[in-house]
C-alpha positions, 0 to 999 in steps of 0.5 A: 200209192196210186198212180195219179192218173188212175184216181177218178173218184174221191170218196167222202164221209158225210154226217147225213142225220143225227147219229148217222154218217155215210161215205159217198163217192163223187167223180173227180174233174180236171184239175184247175190251174194253180190247185194241187191234187192231194191223195189223202193217207191220214185224217184226224177225228175231233172228238170235241167239235165233230161229235157236236156235229154227229149229234146235231148240236151245232147252234144256229148262231154259230153256223156261220163260225163253225164252217171248215175251210173246204166243208160242203153242205150246211148245218145241221145236215148233210155235211162234209166236214172235218179239218185234220189231213195229211196226204201226198201231193200227186199232181200240182206245182213241181215244188210240191209234187210228191210232198207230204202236206197238211190241210184243213180238209175233210175226211176224203180220199183225194181232194183238189185245193189252191196250192197256197192252201196246203202246208208242207209237213216237215221232214222230220214229222211222220205223216201220221203225227201230222193229224195234230197239226190244227190241235197244236195250233189251238194249243199254241194260240192258247199259250199265247193267250194266257202269257205262259212264261218259264217258271210258271207253275201250270195246271191244265185241266182236261187231258183230252187232245187239246189239253194233253198238247197244251200240257206238252207245249207247257212243259218245254218251257224252262222251269215250268211246273206242269200238272195235267188233270183228269178224272180218267186215271188211264191218262196218267201215262200219257202225262208222264210221257209228255213230260208232265204230273198228273193229278185226279181233280180231288188232288190238283194243285192250288196257287197255280200261276196259269190254268187251262180248261179244256174238259167242257164239263161245268165240273171241270171249270170249278176245278180250274178256278180252285186251281188258281192262285191270287191275280191268276189267269184261267184260260177257257178253250172248251167248246160247249155247243148248246150246253148250258154252263154253270160256274161258281164265281163266288169263293175266292174268285173276287177276293183272289182277283181271278181273270177268266178268259176265252181262247179260240183258234179262229183268230190269231191271239191279240198278243200275236196278231200284228206280226203273226199270219194264219199261215205262220201260226200253222207252219210253227204248229207243224214244226212243234210236232217234231217230238215223238212223245206226241205220239202217245196222244194218238191212241187208236187207228180206224180204216176210213171204209169203217169210219161211219160204223165206228162213229157212235163208239168214238163219240160214246159219252166217256169213250176211251182214248184220246186221239183217232187216226184215219188210215187211208192206205 
């Protein structure tokens, strides 16, 4: 760790052009009253959202809604982006000084933010695992949107980071039967570590009470529809960007009275909105990370200094692995 008085420069990742990212330095000025200065330990790479940014595929209609809380620059380029950062408060109010905190902040070595913008990480949650907090929020919100309950037969199509977290939460429901479906057979080990069954799309179970789709493919959505039982709900969580998605609403869609709904983390689920603030939801997401089995979802580490060169490989179609932890110290 660095002494706070030695921190004079921040280095951040910027998406500079289609398929190119760079590290840029900026001098740190005086910290504002009421702010904390956070030295970053880890950040998490969002392969879904950040891949779209890296490839310049954020639709113009979504430029406003896609802005991250601490983003600098404008879409398409250049932008400083990211929302899965964990660090230590090096300067600020006494109750936060020295605490490990999570923030919806870009990939950057050090940053200042209002004290109420950061959330303390529970003592029993390792800083590295805490990079999953934003995705855990998405998963928690989706379970609320879908109305998941004990004993339900639940299928999750798409064993990426978000899909795996949805499955992990669903598997904690008493008596729930949870199956994680993916074309990548290497993800069977992750599913089993999380307490779920695993299936290939052709072997996916039918008659589900609730289905979540996270694969961002038309084939995955068709699989999700095929898994649903009569009058079941399919929760679409994928973010497609500018891609056109085809979906078959024939076959049993109408006769089975299926319900297809969207879930997005930008709003607290309607079923909880009257009582839950964004801060309360994030606090709960962090608390839910107190589960060592979730370490199976973090499959790679990359040093922050090497990140620009690593991104083309990490964002390549069909790239292996799940969550990437970016290491700063």
